[in-house]
N, C-alpha and C positions, 0 to 999 in steps of 0.2 A: 503495501502498499506507498502510494510516494506522498508528497505533504501535503498537495493541493487538494488529494481523496480524502485525508485525513482532518485539513482544513472541511470542505466542504461537509463531515462528520459531522462534526464540533459545532460546526454552525447548525446543521439540519438538528441534532441531537437540545444543545441549548432551547431552540424556536419550541423544539415538541414538547421537551420537559416544562416550561413555559406553559404548555395548553396541556399539560397532559388529562385534568378534569376532565375537559369535553372533547379529548384523543386520544385515549388511552388504548383503544384497538388496531392504531395504525402501525402497520409494517413496519420494522425496524432493520430486518435483516432477512435474505432468504439463501439457503444453499440448498440446490440440488431437490426444489420445488417445496422443501422446509421452510417455513415460516416462522420468523419471532417475532410474536404481538412487544408492543412497548409496556401490554399490559402484564405483561409475562414476567416484563425485567420490576417491572414497579411496585409486582406483587413480591420479589424478594429484596428489593432498596432497604436496607433498614431505615426508620425513621429520624431515627441524626447523624445519615449521612448531610457532610457538610457541602462536594460536590457532587451535584447530582449526575450531573453531566459525564466526572471521571468515573461514577460507579457503569453507568450506562453502555457507555464507550467497554470500558475495560468484561462487562461483563459480556454485550455483543463478540466483542475478540474470540472470549475464551469458546462463547458456543460454537462458533464459525467452524474452528479447530476443530468443536469436538464434532458436527455435524461432520465435517472434511472424511475425520478418522474413521467413525463409523458409515458414511460412507462407501469409504477403500476399503473399510474388513468387510462387507458384506461382499463386496467383488471380487476380492481374495480369498475370499472365505468359504464361497458356494458352493463350494460341495459338501462339504460339512455344516451348514449352515443349519441344516435340520437339525442338526442333532445336538449344537449350539442355543438353538433356538428353543429343544425339553428342556435343556440343561438352565438357559431363563426362566422358564417357562417353573419348573421346579423349585428355581431357589424363590421365585418371588412368592411361589405358593409358602412353602417355609419359612418366608417370612410374615407371611398373612396370619399363619398359624399360631407363632410362637408371640406376635403381637400378641391376638385376642385371648390364647392361654394368662401370656402377662398379666393383660387387664384381668381376668378372670380373678387368677392367684391374688392380684390388689386388692383387689373387692370382695372374696368370699373366702379363700384360703384365710382359714386359722393354724398361724403361725405358733402358737401354746405346745411345751414340750414338757414335760413335769420331769421331775428329778425323779421320782419311780423310773418310767420309763428311760432314763436317764442309765441309771443304776441297773437295771435290768438289761440294758444291752451294751454296761462294760461288763459283767456279770456272765452274761451268756460267751461274751467273745474276750476275755480276760486273756487268753495266752495270746491275743495281736497285740497288745496293749504291753510291749516290749521297747522302754527305752535306748535311743542310740545314742544320747549324752548323759552323762555324770549330771544327777539332781542333788538339788541341797536346803535347806531351812537352815537360816540363820541372817546374821547382819552384815553387814558392810560400809566400813563410813570410811570418807577419804577428807582428810585437813590437812590445813599448814603445818609446819613444825615449829612455828611460833608462835600457837595458839599459844592459850591458858590452859592449867589444870589438866597437863598432860598425865599426871599420876594418876588421878580420878577419871580421866577415860578409859586407861589400860585395865578400872578394873571395874568399871563402867560397861562397859561394852563386849561381856562377856559375861555380866550377871543377870543371875535371873529376877530377882529380889524388885518387888513392888515398884520399892524409892532410889532403884540405881536405875532401874527401868526409865522414870519420869525423867531423872537427873539429865539422862541419856540423850533424852529427848531434846529437852530445855539447851544444854550444850548444841548438840548438833544443830539447830533453828541458830541457833546463835555463830556459830563456829566454822559450822562444816562445806566445804565445799559441795561435797558430792554424798548422802546416804542413803542406804535402805535399811529400816529396822524391822519390816514386816514379818517376825520368825515365824507365822504363820502358813505362811504360804512359799510351795516350793517354785524355784525356778532355776536352771540353768546353769552350772555351774562356769561353765566358758564364758557367760553373758558379765562374770565377775573378771574371770582368767588374765581375757584378752586387754582388763584393763590395769594388772599388777604391775609392777614397776620391771617385773621379774618372768615369761612366762614362766608356772608350774605345769612342768611336761609327765608328771606322775601324776593326775591328777584323781586316778585311785588311793593311790597309797596313802599322800597329801588327806581325802579325806576320811580314808581310816584312821589316821593316826594327830588330826587335831582336830582339838577345841579350840581356840581361840589364837591369835597372831597375826600380825603386826608385820609389815613390810615399811622399806622411805626410797623415796628418791632424791633428787637436791634439795628436791623442795616443799613435799609433804609426807605423810605417813597415810597406807595405809592397811585401816582395822579389818578383820577376819573373825567373824564367830560360827563356827558350824555348831547348829543344833540339833540336826538328823541330815541325812543324805543318802541316797542311792543310788546305786553305780550301776550302765549301760548295760543292757542285758536282761536286768530285772524288770516285773511287772511294775508298767508307771503307774503311779496314785489319780486314783480317779479324778480329782481335784485337777489336778493338769489335763485328761482328757477330756472335764464335762465340755471344752463350748467345742471343739471337734466333734463328740458323738451327737451334742445339740446339733450339729449342721449336717451331720451323719441323715438322722431321725426326719429331719424338716423335709429335706431332697430326696429322699423314703418317703413321706407322706403326701410331697408333690407330687409325685410320680403316681401314686396309686389316685390320687384325686381327680389329675386329668387322665386317667385312663379310665375311671368311672363318670367321669365326665363325659369322655366320647364313647364310652356303651351307650349314658342316658340320649344323647342325641341320636346314636342309631335305631334305639327301640323306639324312640320318639317320631322318626323318621318313617320307622316302617310302620307303626300306629297309624300314620296319615296316609298312608300310603302316598309316600313321596320317594321311595326309591323299589327300581322295576329289575327284577334279576331273569333277563334272557336265557 
C-alpha cells in the first residue's frame, strides 16, 4: 500500500468515523468477495479508544491479512479441506458443549465436600499417599545477629511452655526478619532447607537427630525447632493431603453430574420424540 493510498484510507476513515451513527453499515474493505463492515469494527472498539481512526485502520489491516491467508489456505489445501472442516466443526461443537457444561456447573453444581468424604477416600487409598519429600512440624526463625535478648531466644524457640511461646511470638513480631511458628501444621523441610546458610544434604539424618539447632551467616541467625517429622516414603498425613483429595472428589462429582445431565437430556429427548433412530 503506497503513501497516497494510505492517505486516502485515513481520510476516508476519519470522515466515516465522524458519521458512523448514521452510516455504520458502510463496507470499508473487501477481500475476494468478503466484506468488512464498519459496524463490525465498531463493535470491537473499546469505549476508551482515544484514536478511533488508528484503531479502525489497524483492525482493517489485520482483517485483510487474515482473509488473504484464509483464501490461500483454502486453495492450497483443497484436497484435505473436507478433513480440516470436519475437525473445525468438531472443535466448535466441543467448545460449545464445554461452555454449556461450565455454565451449568457454575449455576447448579454443589461444590461442598465433607470432611468425612475426604477421610474415607484417604483411608481407602492410603497406600497411594506416600511422601516424596521429608516433612516436619516445627518452627523457623531468622533474626539479625545484632538483635537483643539472644540468650532468651535460644531458650524460647524450642520451648513448649505457654509463657515462653507467648514471649517468642512477641519477640518475632519485633525483631525477626522471617519466622514460622505454627508448630501444628506439616510443611516440607525443603522449604526451610533452601533458606539455610548451609544446605543440609542428609535431611533424614538431620530430622532424626535434631530437636533444636541454629545456624548463622555473616548477618543472620537461623533457628530451627523440630517438633515432629516424617521421612519420604512413609504415608503422608491426612492434613497435608486433604486439599488434594478434595479436588479429586470434586472433579469426580463433576464428571458424575455431567454424565447424569447427559442421560437426562437423552431420556427427555426420547420422551418428546425428538430422537429418531432408523
